[in-house]
VOKEMAR-565684 format. One record per atom (N, C-alpha, C): atom name; x, y, z; residue number from 1; residue in one letter. Coordinates in nm, 3 decimals. Each point is the difference from the previous one (the first is absolute). Example, Ala and Ser with C-alpha at 12.3 -4.5 7.8 and 13.67 -1.06 7.14 Angstrom:
residues 2
SITE, atom, east, north, up, n, res
SITE, N, 1.319, -0.569, 0.780, 1, a
SITE, CA, -0.089, 0.119, 0.000, 1, a
SITE, C, 0.090, 0.120, 0.000, 1, a
SITE, N, -0.035, 0.105, -0.072, 2, s
SITE, CA, 0.082, 0.119, 0.006, 2, s
SITE, C, -0.077, 0.109, 0.073, 2, s
END
This chain:
residues 134
SITE, atom, east, north, up, n, res
SITE, N, 0.082, -0.120, 0.000, 1, m
SITE, CA, -0.082, 0.120, 0.000, 1, m
SITE, C, 0.086, 0.126, 0.000, 1, m
SITE, N, 0.107, 0.002, 0.080, 2, g
SITE, CA, 0.087, 0.117, 0.008, 2, g
SITE, C, 0.072, 0.027, -0.131, 2, g
SITE, N, 0.045, -0.108, -0.067, 3, k
SITE, CA, 0.070, 0.017, -0.128, 3, k
SITE, C, -0.095, 0.058, -0.105, 3, k
SITE, N, -0.121, -0.052, -0.003, 4, t
SITE, CA, -0.100, 0.049, -0.095, 4, t
SITE, C, -0.030, 0.148, 0.025, 4, t
SITE, N, -0.016, 0.036, 0.125, 5, a
SITE, CA, -0.029, 0.140, 0.034, 5, a
SITE, C, 0.116, 0.090, -0.039, 5, a
SITE, N, 0.123, -0.045, 0.023, 6, a
SITE, CA, 0.118, 0.081, -0.035, 6, a
SITE, C, 0.009, 0.020, -0.151, 6, a
SITE, N, -0.025, -0.106, -0.074, 7, i
SITE, CA, 0.006, 0.010, -0.147, 7, i
SITE, C, -0.108, 0.095, -0.052, 7, i
SITE, N, -0.122, -0.015, 0.052, 8, l
SITE, CA, -0.108, 0.089, -0.045, 8, l
SITE, C, 0.027, 0.145, 0.038, 8, l
SITE, N, 0.054, 0.022, 0.120, 9, l
SITE, CA, 0.034, 0.135, 0.042, 9, l
SITE, C, 0.109, 0.059, -0.091, 9, l
SITE, N, 0.101, -0.080, -0.031, 10, a
SITE, CA, 0.107, 0.046, -0.089, 10, a
SITE, C, -0.056, 0.036, -0.138, 10, a
SITE, N, -0.091, -0.083, -0.052, 11, r
SITE, CA, -0.061, 0.030, -0.129, 11, r
SITE, C, -0.078, 0.130, 0.005, 11, r
SITE, N, -0.071, 0.023, 0.110, 12, l
SITE, CA, -0.075, 0.125, 0.017, 12, l
SITE, C, 0.093, 0.120, 0.009, 12, l
SITE, N, 0.112, -0.016, 0.068, 13, i
SITE, CA, 0.097, 0.110, 0.011, 13, i
SITE, C, 0.059, 0.033, -0.136, 13, i
SITE, N, 0.043, -0.103, -0.074, 14, f
SITE, CA, 0.053, 0.024, -0.135, 14, f
SITE, C, -0.104, 0.071, -0.085, 14, f
SITE, N, -0.123, -0.051, 0.000, 15, a
SITE, CA, -0.107, 0.060, -0.080, 15, a
SITE, C, -0.027, 0.143, 0.046, 15, a
SITE, N, -0.001, 0.022, 0.129, 16, g
SITE, CA, -0.028, 0.133, 0.053, 16, g
SITE, C, 0.106, 0.102, -0.039, 16, g
SITE, N, 0.125, -0.040, 0.005, 17, i
SITE, CA, 0.108, 0.092, -0.038, 17, i
SITE, C, -0.012, 0.040, -0.146, 17, i
SITE, N, -0.021, -0.098, -0.086, 18, f
SITE, CA, -0.011, 0.032, -0.143, 18, f
SITE, C, -0.131, 0.072, -0.031, 18, f
SITE, N, -0.107, -0.029, 0.073, 19, a
SITE, CA, -0.126, 0.072, -0.019, 19, a
SITE, C, 0.016, 0.147, 0.037, 19, a
SITE, N, 0.068, 0.027, 0.111, 20, m
SITE, CA, 0.025, 0.139, 0.039, 20, m
SITE, C, 0.087, 0.071, -0.103, 20, m
SITE, N, 0.102, -0.068, -0.048, 21, a
SITE, CA, 0.087, 0.061, -0.102, 21, a
SITE, C, -0.080, 0.034, -0.125, 21, a
SITE, N, -0.086, -0.091, -0.043, 22, a
SITE, CA, -0.083, 0.025, -0.118, 22, a
SITE, C, -0.098, 0.114, 0.026, 22, a
SITE, N, -0.059, 0.001, 0.119, 23, a
SITE, CA, -0.096, 0.107, 0.033, 23, a
SITE, C, 0.067, 0.136, -0.002, 23, a
SITE, N, 0.121, 0.009, 0.054, 24, f
SITE, CA, 0.073, 0.127, -0.005, 24, f
SITE, C, 0.028, 0.042, -0.144, 24, f
SITE, N, 0.033, -0.097, -0.084, 25, k
SITE, CA, 0.025, 0.032, -0.141, 25, k
SITE, C, -0.127, 0.050, -0.068, 25, k
SITE, N, -0.109, -0.074, 0.018, 26, f
SITE, CA, -0.126, 0.038, -0.065, 26, f
SITE, C, -0.052, 0.135, 0.051, 26, f
SITE, N, 0.022, 0.029, 0.126, 27, s
SITE, CA, -0.051, 0.126, 0.054, 27, s
SITE, C, 0.090, 0.119, -0.031, 27, s
SITE, N, 0.122, -0.026, -0.042, 28, g
SITE, CA, 0.092, 0.108, -0.033, 28, g
SITE, C, 0.091, -0.039, -0.115, 28, g
SITE, N, -0.061, -0.036, -0.111, 29, m
SITE, CA, 0.077, -0.051, -0.114, 29, m
SITE, C, 0.102, 0.102, -0.049, 29, m
SITE, N, -0.036, 0.127, -0.003, 30, e
SITE, CA, 0.094, 0.103, -0.045, 30, e
SITE, C, 0.119, 0.011, 0.095, 30, e
SITE, N, -0.023, -0.010, 0.129, 31, s
SITE, CA, 0.109, 0.005, 0.097, 31, s
SITE, C, 0.092, -0.120, -0.014, 31, s
SITE, N, -0.061, -0.117, -0.022, 32, t
SITE, CA, 0.078, -0.121, -0.020, 32, t
SITE, C, 0.085, 0.014, -0.126, 32, t
SITE, N, -0.059, 0.052, -0.106, 33, a
SITE, CA, 0.073, 0.020, -0.125, 33, a
SITE, C, 0.115, 0.099, 0.020, 33, a
SITE, N, -0.022, 0.103, 0.078, 34, a
SITE, CA, 0.106, 0.097, 0.027, 34, a
SITE, C, 0.115, -0.065, 0.077, 34, a
SITE, N, -0.032, -0.087, 0.094, 35, y
SITE, CA, 0.102, -0.071, 0.077, 35, y
SITE, C, 0.080, -0.092, -0.091, 35, y
SITE, N, -0.068, -0.067, -0.091, 36, i
SITE, CA, 0.067, -0.088, -0.097, 36, i
SITE, C, 0.088, 0.081, -0.093, 36, i
SITE, N, -0.050, 0.114, -0.045, 37, a
SITE, CA, 0.079, 0.088, -0.089, 37, a
SITE, C, 0.123, 0.052, 0.072, 37, a
SITE, N, -0.013, 0.034, 0.128, 38, a
SITE, CA, 0.113, 0.052, 0.077, 38, a
SITE, C, 0.110, -0.105, 0.014, 38, a
SITE, N, -0.037, -0.127, -0.007, 39, a
SITE, CA, 0.099, -0.108, 0.006, 39, a
SITE, C, 0.066, -0.022, -0.136, 39, a
SITE, N, -0.049, 0.069, -0.104, 40, g
SITE, CA, 0.063, -0.006, -0.130, 40, g
SITE, C, -0.060, -0.099, -0.098, 40, g
SITE, N, -0.117, -0.051, 0.029, 41, f
SITE, CA, -0.061, -0.097, -0.090, 41, f
SITE, C, -0.083, 0.069, -0.107, 41, f
SITE, N, 0.002, -0.053, -0.124, 42, p
SITE, CA, -0.084, 0.057, -0.107, 42, p
SITE, C, -0.145, -0.044, 0.017, 42, p
SITE, N, -0.090, 0.068, -0.062, 43, f
SITE, CA, -0.143, -0.032, 0.000, 43, f
SITE, C, -0.054, -0.021, 0.142, 43, f
SITE, N, 0.021, 0.097, 0.087, 44, p
SITE, CA, -0.036, -0.020, 0.141, 44, p
SITE, C, -0.148, -0.024, 0.026, 44, p
SITE, N, -0.088, 0.065, -0.075, 45, l
SITE, CA, -0.143, -0.021, 0.023, 45, l
SITE, C, -0.040, -0.142, -0.040, 45, l
SITE, N, 0.050, -0.047, -0.111, 46, l
SITE, CA, -0.027, -0.137, -0.043, 46, l
SITE, C, 0.053, -0.100, 0.103, 46, l
SITE, N, 0.122, 0.022, 0.046, 47, l
SITE, CA, 0.058, -0.090, 0.100, 47, l
SITE, C, -0.079, 0.002, 0.131, 47, l
SITE, N, -0.052, 0.115, 0.037, 48, a
SITE, CA, -0.081, 0.009, 0.122, 48, a
SITE, C, -0.127, -0.084, -0.013, 48, a
SITE, N, -0.066, 0.009, -0.114, 49, w
SITE, CA, -0.120, -0.080, -0.023, 49, w
SITE, C, 0.032, -0.149, -0.004, 49, w
SITE, N, 0.107, -0.036, -0.067, 50, v
SITE, CA, 0.041, -0.141, -0.007, 50, v
SITE, C, 0.029, -0.053, 0.141, 50, v
SITE, N, 0.072, 0.079, 0.080, 51, a
SITE, CA, 0.032, -0.041, 0.136, 51, a
SITE, C, -0.126, -0.020, 0.084, 51, a
SITE, N, -0.096, 0.090, -0.013, 52, a
SITE, CA, -0.124, -0.009, 0.077, 52, a
SITE, C, -0.078, -0.127, -0.035, 52, a
SITE, N, -0.014, -0.028, -0.128, 53, f
SITE, CA, -0.073, -0.120, -0.040, 53, f
SITE, C, 0.078, -0.127, 0.033, 53, f
SITE, N, 0.132, 0.005, -0.008, 54, f
SITE, CA, 0.084, -0.113, 0.040, 54, f
SITE, C, -0.022, -0.029, 0.148, 54, f
SITE, N, -0.003, 0.103, 0.082, 55, e
SITE, CA, -0.021, -0.018, 0.143, 55, e
SITE, C, -0.139, -0.058, 0.029, 55, e
SITE, N, -0.100, 0.038, -0.076, 56, i
SITE, CA, -0.133, -0.058, 0.017, 56, i
SITE, C, 0.003, -0.149, -0.035, 56, i
SITE, N, 0.072, -0.038, -0.105, 57, a
SITE, CA, 0.014, -0.141, -0.034, 57, a
SITE, C, 0.068, -0.078, 0.113, 57, a
SITE, N, 0.100, 0.061, 0.063, 58, l
SITE, CA, 0.065, -0.065, 0.114, 58, l
SITE, C, -0.099, -0.019, 0.114, 58, l
SITE, N, -0.081, 0.101, 0.027, 59, v
SITE, CA, -0.101, -0.010, 0.106, 59, v
SITE, C, -0.092, -0.118, -0.026, 59, v
SITE, N, -0.047, -0.014, -0.121, 60, i
SITE, CA, -0.089, -0.110, -0.036, 60, i
SITE, C, 0.068, -0.135, 0.022, 60, i
SITE, N, 0.125, -0.011, -0.043, 61, a
SITE, CA, 0.074, -0.126, 0.017, 61, a
SITE, C, 0.020, -0.032, 0.148, 61, a
SITE, N, 0.036, 0.099, 0.080, 62, f
SITE, CA, 0.022, -0.025, 0.143, 62, f
SITE, C, -0.129, -0.035, 0.073, 62, f
SITE, N, -0.109, 0.062, -0.038, 63, l
SITE, CA, -0.127, -0.029, 0.067, 63, l
SITE, C, -0.060, -0.134, -0.041, 63, l
SITE, N, 0.013, -0.036, -0.127, 64, t
SITE, CA, -0.061, -0.124, -0.047, 64, t
SITE, C, 0.092, -0.120, 0.010, 64, t
SITE, N, 0.129, 0.023, -0.004, 65, g
SITE, CA, 0.096, -0.110, -0.002, 65, g
SITE, C, 0.031, -0.048, -0.141, 65, g
SITE, N, -0.074, 0.049, -0.098, 66, a
SITE, CA, 0.025, -0.040, -0.139, 66, a
SITE, C, 0.131, 0.061, -0.048, 66, a
SITE, N, 0.085, -0.083, -0.054, 67, f
SITE, CA, 0.132, 0.041, -0.048, 67, f
SITE, C, 0.077, 0.075, 0.109, 67, f
SITE, N, -0.021, -0.045, 0.122, 68, f
SITE, CA, 0.058, 0.065, 0.117, 68, f
SITE, C, 0.153, 0.001, -0.005, 68, f
SITE, N, 0.060, -0.116, -0.024, 69, s
SITE, CA, 0.147, -0.008, 0.000, 69, s
SITE, C, 0.059, 0.087, -0.109, 69, s
SITE, N, -0.061, -0.002, -0.116, 70, e
SITE, CA, 0.048, 0.084, -0.109, 70, e
SITE, C, -0.013, 0.148, 0.035, 70, e
SITE, N, -0.115, 0.036, 0.057, 71, a
SITE, CA, -0.023, 0.140, 0.038, 71, a
SITE, C, 0.100, 0.044, 0.106, 71, a
SITE, N, 0.025, -0.085, 0.099, 72, a
SITE, CA, 0.095, 0.036, 0.105, 72, a
SITE, C, 0.141, 0.016, -0.056, 72, a
SITE, N, 0.037, -0.084, -0.094, 73, l
SITE, CA, 0.133, 0.009, -0.061, 73, l
SITE, C, 0.014, 0.128, -0.084, 73, l
SITE, N, -0.100, 0.031, -0.079, 74, v
SITE, CA, 0.002, 0.122, -0.080, 74, v
SITE, C, -0.006, 0.123, 0.091, 74, v
SITE, N, -0.079, -0.007, 0.105, 75, a
SITE, CA, -0.008, 0.110, 0.095, 75, a
SITE, C, 0.134, 0.023, 0.069, 75, a
SITE, N, 0.072, -0.108, 0.029, 76, a
SITE, CA, 0.133, 0.012, 0.061, 76, a
SITE, C, 0.095, 0.076, -0.093, 76, a
SITE, N, -0.003, -0.035, -0.128, 77, a
SITE, CA, 0.084, 0.070, -0.097, 77, a
SITE, C, -0.040, 0.147, -0.010, 77, a
SITE, N, -0.129, 0.026, 0.002, 78, y
SITE, CA, -0.054, 0.137, -0.006, 78, y
SITE, C, 0.047, 0.082, 0.120, 78, y
SITE, N, -0.006, -0.060, 0.118, 79, v
SITE, CA, 0.039, 0.070, 0.122, 79, v
SITE, C, 0.149, 0.035, -0.002, 79, v
SITE, N, 0.083, -0.091, -0.048, 80, i
SITE, CA, 0.144, 0.031, -0.009, 80, i
SITE, C, 0.026, 0.107, -0.104, 80, i
SITE, N, -0.071, -0.006, -0.112, 81, f
SITE, CA, 0.011, 0.106, -0.100, 81, f
SITE, C, -0.036, 0.135, 0.062, 81, f
SITE, N, -0.110, 0.005, 0.074, 82, l
SITE, CA, -0.042, 0.125, 0.063, 82, l
SITE, C, 0.104, 0.050, 0.099, 82, l
SITE, N, 0.061, -0.092, 0.074, 83, a
SITE, CA, 0.102, 0.038, 0.098, 83, a
SITE, C, 0.115, 0.074, -0.068, 83, a
SITE, N, 0.051, -0.057, -0.108, 84, f
SITE, CA, 0.114, 0.062, -0.068, 84, f
SITE, C, -0.041, 0.124, -0.080, 84, f
SITE, N, -0.116, -0.005, -0.065, 85, a
SITE, CA, -0.042, 0.110, -0.086, 85, a
SITE, C, -0.039, 0.125, 0.078, 85, a
SITE, N, -0.062, -0.018, 0.117, 86, f
SITE, CA, -0.054, 0.115, 0.071, 86, f
SITE, C, 0.065, 0.028, 0.136, 86, f
SITE, N, 0.078, -0.094, 0.050, 87, h
SITE, CA, 0.062, 0.018, 0.131, 87, h
SITE, C, 0.145, -0.046, 0.002, 87, h
SITE, N, 0.062, -0.011, -0.116, 88, g
SITE, CA, 0.135, -0.055, -0.012, 88, g
SITE, C, 0.110, 0.091, 0.053, 88, g
SITE, N, 0.122, -0.048, -0.009, 89, p
SITE, CA, 0.115, 0.070, 0.056, 89, p
SITE, C, 0.015, 0.146, -0.043, 89, p
SITE, N, -0.042, 0.034, -0.118, 90, s
SITE, CA, 0.014, 0.139, -0.045, 90, s
SITE, C, -0.085, 0.097, 0.081, 90, s
SITE, N, -0.098, -0.052, 0.074, 91, r
SITE, CA, -0.090, 0.086, 0.078, 91, r
SITE, C, 0.036, 0.006, 0.149, 91, r
SITE, N, 0.097, -0.079, 0.043, 92, w
SITE, CA, 0.032, -0.010, 0.143, 92, w
SITE, C, 0.063, 0.126, 0.056, 92, w
SITE, N, 0.076, 0.072, -0.081, 93, s
SITE, CA, 0.067, 0.119, 0.053, 93, s
SITE, C, -0.099, 0.110, 0.035, 93, s
SITE, N, -0.112, 0.002, -0.066, 94, g
SITE, CA, -0.100, 0.102, 0.026, 94, g
SITE, C, -0.089, -0.028, 0.120, 94, g
SITE, N, -0.005, -0.129, 0.041, 95, s
SITE, CA, -0.092, -0.035, 0.107, 95, s
SITE, C, 0.033, -0.138, 0.057, 95, s
SITE, N, 0.020, -0.004, 0.130, 96, e
SITE, CA, 0.022, -0.130, 0.064, 96, e
SITE, C, -0.123, -0.088, -0.011, 96, e
SITE, N, -0.117, 0.061, -0.007, 97, a
SITE, CA, -0.124, -0.076, -0.012, 97, a
SITE, C, -0.001, -0.084, -0.128, 97, a
SITE, N, 0.061, 0.053, -0.106, 98, e
SITE, CA, 0.004, -0.074, -0.127, 98, e
SITE, C, 0.072, -0.133, 0.017, 98, e
SITE, N, 0.107, -0.002, 0.080, 99, f
SITE, CA, 0.070, -0.125, 0.026, 99, f
SITE, C, -0.093, -0.097, 0.073, 99, f
SITE, N, -0.076, 0.052, 0.095, 100, g
SITE, CA, -0.096, -0.083, 0.072, 100, g
SITE, C, -0.106, -0.057, -0.093, 100, g
SITE, N, -0.052, 0.082, -0.090, 101, f
SITE, CA, -0.098, -0.048, -0.097, 101, f
SITE, C, 0.060, -0.109, -0.087, 101, f
SITE, N, 0.125, 0.022, -0.041, 102, f
SITE, CA, 0.071, -0.097, -0.084, 102, f
SITE, C, 0.009, -0.135, 0.072, 102, f
SITE, N, 0.047, 0.002, 0.124, 103, v
SITE, CA, 0.017, -0.123, 0.077, 103, v
SITE, C, -0.134, -0.068, 0.027, 103, v
SITE, N, -0.104, 0.078, 0.027, 104, d
SITE, CA, -0.133, -0.058, 0.025, 104, d
SITE, C, -0.048, -0.084, -0.118, 104, d
SITE, N, 0.034, 0.041, -0.120, 105, h
SITE, CA, -0.041, -0.075, -0.118, 105, h
SITE, C, 0.059, -0.142, 0.002, 105, h
SITE, N, 0.117, -0.017, 0.060, 106, f
SITE, CA, 0.062, -0.132, 0.002, 106, f
SITE, C, -0.072, -0.096, 0.095, 106, f
SITE, N, -0.054, 0.049, 0.110, 107, s
SITE, CA, -0.077, -0.089, 0.087, 107, s
SITE, C, -0.130, -0.040, -0.070, 107, s
SITE, N, -0.061, 0.091, -0.072, 108, f
SITE, CA, -0.119, -0.031, -0.078, 108, f
SITE, C, 0.034, -0.101, -0.110, 108, f
SITE, N, 0.114, 0.021, -0.065, 109, f
SITE, CA, 0.051, -0.091, -0.103, 109, f
SITE, C, 0.015, -0.140, 0.057, 109, f
SITE, N, 0.061, -0.012, 0.118, 110, a
SITE, CA, 0.022, -0.131, 0.062, 110, a
SITE, C, -0.133, -0.068, 0.029, 110, a
SITE, N, -0.096, 0.075, 0.052, 111, g
SITE, CA, -0.132, -0.057, 0.028, 111, g
SITE, C, -0.069, -0.049, -0.125, 111, g
SITE, N, 0.012, 0.076, -0.108, 112, l
SITE, CA, -0.062, -0.040, -0.126, 112, l
SITE, C, 0.067, -0.125, -0.058, 112, l
SITE, N, 0.132, -0.009, 0.012, 113, l
SITE, CA, 0.069, -0.121, -0.046, 113, l
SITE, C, -0.046, -0.121, 0.079, 113, l
SITE, N, -0.007, 0.015, 0.132, 114, f
SITE, CA, -0.045, -0.109, 0.085, 114, f
SITE, C, -0.142, -0.041, -0.037, 114, f
SITE, N, -0.087, 0.097, -0.020, 115, a
SITE, CA, -0.138, -0.028, -0.038, 115, a
SITE, C, -0.006, -0.072, -0.134, 115, a
SITE, N, 0.086, 0.040, -0.092, 116, s
SITE, CA, 0.002, -0.063, -0.131, 116, s
SITE, C, 0.030, -0.148, 0.010, 116, s
SITE, N, 0.096, -0.034, 0.085, 117, v
SITE, CA, 0.040, -0.140, 0.015, 117, v
SITE, C, -0.106, -0.079, 0.078, 117, v
SITE, N, -0.057, 0.060, 0.102, 118, c
SITE, CA, -0.096, -0.071, 0.087, 118, c
SITE, C, -0.140, -0.009, -0.059, 118, c
SITE, N, -0.036, 0.094, -0.086, 119, g
SITE, CA, -0.132, -0.003, -0.061, 119, g
SITE, C, -0.107, 0.062, 0.087, 119, g
SITE, N, -0.125, -0.004, -0.046, 120, p
SITE, CA, -0.109, 0.070, 0.067, 120, p
SITE, C, -0.064, -0.075, 0.116, 120, p
SITE, N, 0.051, -0.119, 0.031, 121, g
SITE, CA, -0.061, -0.081, 0.104, 121, g
SITE, C, -0.112, -0.085, -0.056, 121, g
SITE, N, -0.062, -0.077, 0.088, 122, n
SITE, CA, -0.103, -0.094, -0.044, 122, n
SITE, C, -0.142, 0.052, 0.014, 122, n
SITE, N, -0.017, 0.108, 0.070, 123, k
SITE, CA, -0.134, 0.053, 0.026, 123, k
SITE, C, -0.024, 0.130, -0.077, 123, k
SITE, N, -0.122, 0.015, -0.049, 124, l
SITE, CA, -0.041, 0.122, -0.070, 124, l
SITE, C, 0.096, 0.038, -0.113, 124, l
SITE, N, 0.039, -0.099, -0.078, 125, a
SITE, CA, 0.094, 0.025, -0.109, 125, a
SITE, C, -0.041, -0.077, -0.125, 125, a
SITE, N, 0.003, 0.070, -0.110, 126, i
SITE, CA, -0.018, -0.064, -0.131, 126, i
SITE, C, 0.139, -0.048, -0.040, 126, i
SITE, N, 0.017, -0.128, -0.007, 127, h
SITE, CA, 0.133, -0.056, -0.028, 127, h
SITE, C, 0.022, -0.011, -0.150, 127, h
SITE, N, 0.035, 0.112, -0.060, 128, r
SITE, CA, 0.036, 0.007, -0.141, 128, r
SITE, C, 0.137, 0.065, -0.009, 128, r
SITE, N, 0.084, -0.053, -0.086, 129, g
SITE, CA, 0.132, 0.059, -0.017, 129, g
SITE, C, 0.090, -0.094, -0.078, 129, g
SITE, N, 0.122, 0.047, -0.023, 130, f
SITE, CA, 0.094, -0.075, -0.082, 130, f
SITE, C, 0.128, -0.040, 0.073, 130, f
SITE, N, 0.030, 0.064, 0.114, 131, i
SITE, CA, 0.128, -0.026, 0.064, 131, i
SITE, C, -0.016, -0.053, 0.142, 131, i
SITE, N, 0.107, -0.057, 0.050, 132, w
SITE, CA, 0.015, -0.050, 0.136, 132, w
SITE, C, -0.101, -0.109, 0.036, 132, w
SITE, N, -0.052, -0.072, -0.095, 133, r
SITE, CA, -0.093, -0.108, 0.032, 133, r
SITE, C, 0.080, -0.128, 0.018, 133, r
SITE, N, -0.031, -0.070, 0.110, 134, e
SITE, CA, 0.070, -0.127, 0.026, 134, e
SITE, C, -0.096, -0.114, -0.003, 134, e
END
């Protein structure tokens, strides 16, 4: 019972984090695009929309368990990309907080990798996917 509860709670936390990120993007798409542009990426508004819908897809995968391992693995890569793109070493001299944000991404990355390998659990999960099946 405890393992099942922990897995379901972890899935809710992952989904909640990405849902909040998507909500912030949808509620302030121009601000998100400006942040992306400030990091030097082309087509910032398009990338902001793509990121928001990508995060919604992650939410669906984490909540349903469908393609959970794949979603967790792709989310892990996304989180590391965000760490370097928006909080990487070039930003540390301007703010100690940026280093903290950078490091925080690695704990999230580790959790997503672990989730990818362990899967969505046996309860309240649609068991569809292509990887880590034994």
